[in-house]
N, C-alpha and C positions, 0 to 999 in steps of 0.2 A: 399395548398400544391400541387406542380406540379406532373405530371404523373410519372416522373422518381423517385421522392421521394416515391410515393405510391407503385411503383414496388419494391423499396428497402425494405419498411416495409413488404410487402407481402413475400419477400424473406426470412425474418427471420423465418417464420413458415416452410419453406422448407429446412432449414439447418439442416441436420441430418446425418445419416450414409452415404448418398450419397456424402456428402462433403469430405469423405475420399479419393475420387478419383479425386477431383478437387483442384484448388489452394485455399489456405486459404484466407478468406475475412473477413473484419469487416463490418457487416451490420449496417448502421448508419442512424438514423433519425435526421434531422437537428433540433438543438436547436436555432441557430442564424447563422449569416453569417460565424462566425469563429468556433463555437462550435458544437459538435455532441454528440449524446448519443449512446452508444454501448452496446447491451446486451451481457452478458458473456457466456450464455449457449444456444445451439441450441434449437429453439422453446421456449425460455424463460423457460426451464424446468431443473432447477439445481438439482444435486443429494443431498441426505442427508436430507430428511424430506419434510413436506408438507407446512410449512411456516404459516404466520399469515393470519387472515381474515381481510377484509376491506382494506381501502386505507392507503398509507403512511401518516405519520404525521410529520409535521415540526413545531417546536415551534418558539417563537419570536426571538431567537438567532440563528436560523438556524440549530438546532439539529434535526436529522432525526431518526425516529423509524418506526416500523411496516413494515419492508422491505421484500417484497415478490419477488421483481424483481432485482436481483443483476446486476450491470452494471458499465460501465465507462462513465464519461463525458470527452470528448476530447476537449482540448483547443489548437487550432492551431494558432501559432504566424503569424503575417503579414510577418515577415522575418525569417523563420525557419533556424536554424543553423545545423540541422541534429541530435541533441541530443534529448532524450526523458526521461521523468520521470513519474513513477507511484507514485501518491501522496495519502496517506492514513491517514485520520483523526482518532482520538481516540474517547473515550467515554466509556471505561471500558467494551467493548463488549456488552453494554446495549443500546447504542445509538451511533450515528455518528455525531461528532461535525463539520459538514460541514461549518457552518457559521463563526466559529472562527478559524478554522484550515485549512481544505483542500481547500476551495474555495479561501481564500486570498493567500495561498501558490501557488495555481495553477495560479492565475493571475500574481503574482510576477514572477514566472518562465517563464510564457508565454511572459512577457515583455522582458525577457532576450533572447528570441529567441528559447526557449526550447518547444518542443511539449509535452504537459502535458496530462496525463490520470488520472483523479480523480476517485478513487475506491469507489463505493457504495456497501458494502458487507453485507452479511446476519449475523444476530445476533442469537446466540444459544438459548436465552430465548424466541424466537419468533416462536418456532415450528421447528427449524432446529437442525441438529446434531452439536455437539461441534466442528466438523471438518469443518463445512460450511465456516467460514471466511477464513480458510487456503486453502480450495478448491478454493474459489473465488480469493484469492491472487495469487495462482499458475496459475490458468486459465488466469487471467488478464495479467500476465507477458508473458505467452505463446502467447496470442493473439497479444500483442504488437510486440513481436519479429517476429511472423509469418507474420505480416503486415508491416514490416520495409520498404519494397520497396514501398508499397502503400502510406505510409506517408512520404516518402523521408528521412528515418532515417538511420543513421549509426548504424548497428547492434552491434557495439562494444561500443556504447555510450548510453546505456539504463539503467537508474538508478532507484532507489526506495527511497522514502522519507516517513517516518512515524512518527506520533506524539502519545505519550502516548501508549494506547493499539494498535494504528495504528503502533507504533514503534515495538511492539511485533509481529504484523502480518508481517510487513516489514522484521524484523530480522529473523523470522521463515522462510519466503520465501527465504531470502538470504542464510541462513545457510543450509536449506534442500530443495533446489529447485526442486529436482527430486524425492522426497519421493512419494510413490504410494498412493495418497490421493483420487483418483477417477479413474474410467475407462475412457479410451480415447474416445472422442466423435467425433473428426474430425481431419483433418490434422494439425491443430494448436497445438494439443496435442503431436505432434512429436517433437516440439521445447522445448528447455530447458527453465525453469522458472527462471534461475539464472540471477539476475541483474549484471551489470558491476561495479556498486558502490552503496553504501547504506548510507543514512542519517537517523539517529535515534535521535529524538528530545524529551527530557524529557521522555524517553521510559520506559515502563514496560517490563522487559526482564526476570527476574528470578521469578519462582514460588516456589523456594526453601526457607525453613525457614532459618533465621528469617525474610526474606524480602518478605513474601508471603501474607501479609495482604492487598491484593488489590482486587478491584471489578473484574478486569480482570481474576484473578485466580479463583475466585468464579464462574464466569460465564462459564469458560471453563472446569474446573475439579471439581467444587463443593466445599462445605464448609469443607469436611473432606477427602481430597485426601491422598493417600499413597505416599511414597517418589518416587516410580517408576513413577506414574502419574506426579508428580511435576517435576521430572527430564526430562520427555519426552517433556514437554512444556516449559522448561527453555532454552532460546536461547543460553546463554553463555556455556551451556553444549554440544552444537552441533556445535561449531565453529571448522572447520577443514581447510585443505589445499585449499579447493574449495571456501571458503568464500571470497566474494569480499571485496575490500578496503572499510573501514567504517568510517563515521564521526559521532561523538557523541557530543551532547550539552545538558546540564542539569544544574539546579540550585542546589547549595549545601543545600538549605533549602526546597527542594521539600517535601511537606507533604503527597503526594499521592504515588509517586514512589520514594523510598529512593535512595539517590545518589549512593548507592552500586550497583544498577542496571548497571549504566554506568561504574563504577570502575571494577566490575567483568567482564563486557564485554570487556573493554579495555585490561585487563590482559589476557583474553582468546585470544584475537586477537593477542597480542604481542607474546604469547606463541606459537601460530600457525604461526607466522611470516607473518601475514597479515597487510598490510599498514593501519594505523589507526591514526586518529586525534581526540582529545577530548578537549572540552572546558567546564570547570566547573565555573559557575558564582556564586559569593558570595551570591547573593539573587535573587529572581525572582519567587519562588513558582512553581506552576504547571499550565499547560494549557494556556501558554502565546502566542501560535501561532507564528506570526512573531515578537512579542514583542512590548509592548507599547513604544511609543517614549519617550526618556529620561531615559529609564530603562537600566540596565546592559544587560539584555537578548536581547534587541533590536539589539545588535551587531551580533547575530548569522547568519542572512541571508547573510550579507556581508562576513563573515568568510567562510560560506559554498560555496558561489560563488567563492571566492578566491581558495578554496580547489579544486573544480571541474575544474576550469581553469588551476591550477597548474598541475593537473594530465592529462590534455588533453581531458577531457570529454565534454567540452563546445562547441568546434568547433568555427566557426567564422560566424558572421552574414553578 
């Protein structure tokens, strides 16, 4: 590691209240020539709990647990088009399916010229508050927007893409971008966390009965929540005029997240007059990531690309 990168790493520990008087920066440690790792919180000290003990654990499929250091992995394309995307894997808020969801999606979008930020967020069952993942999602969007000039981004073309529970986190961030989830830590927190567009793929969105039998709901609000708690974390109940345009893709035979999650969300979007596109596939189940070749759900990435191009969020390479 060269001296400049060493100074960058040392700067992470000095980013605190003093950053309120200076320009927002993303302090990044190099992962490779193209990719960087970005801590979410000043001094790597997030709010909302003490977190787990020991090192992170990754299984053979790339599923991540024991997360004490929330961060983003940034994937910078060789020919950036000025667009950006925050990508969030699912895992029922009990683990993060990086290997099958967020990493393949990040590489695909990177190849399209989009600058991608993959979110590694905290999990409530690992010693964190149930607000921790939502704090991380909000903070990530603010950091991206604050550093648009640094990354050569068009501040009006910053989207969010989430899978399964990551779809819940993405949807919550999009529907309630400026909810007071944590105290401001630096200048980046003066920026809005609202994405300009959202993609929700086989998302868990509603915590309301009878569609509330999901691991995500149990991890966030427990086994016996009241209706007030359930509604507070049901994305479709918080769609308003400020919600960004939204893309939905789900299989009709999804055994984990009932298709009603997308149907309720689509109806809420239309009622609020928010531009929306929805694709319901006859079959495909759950957790398909980019979709196996030859499957019906393999069509969704091309549909999503067409949608963002049609709406002017892609830019040009």
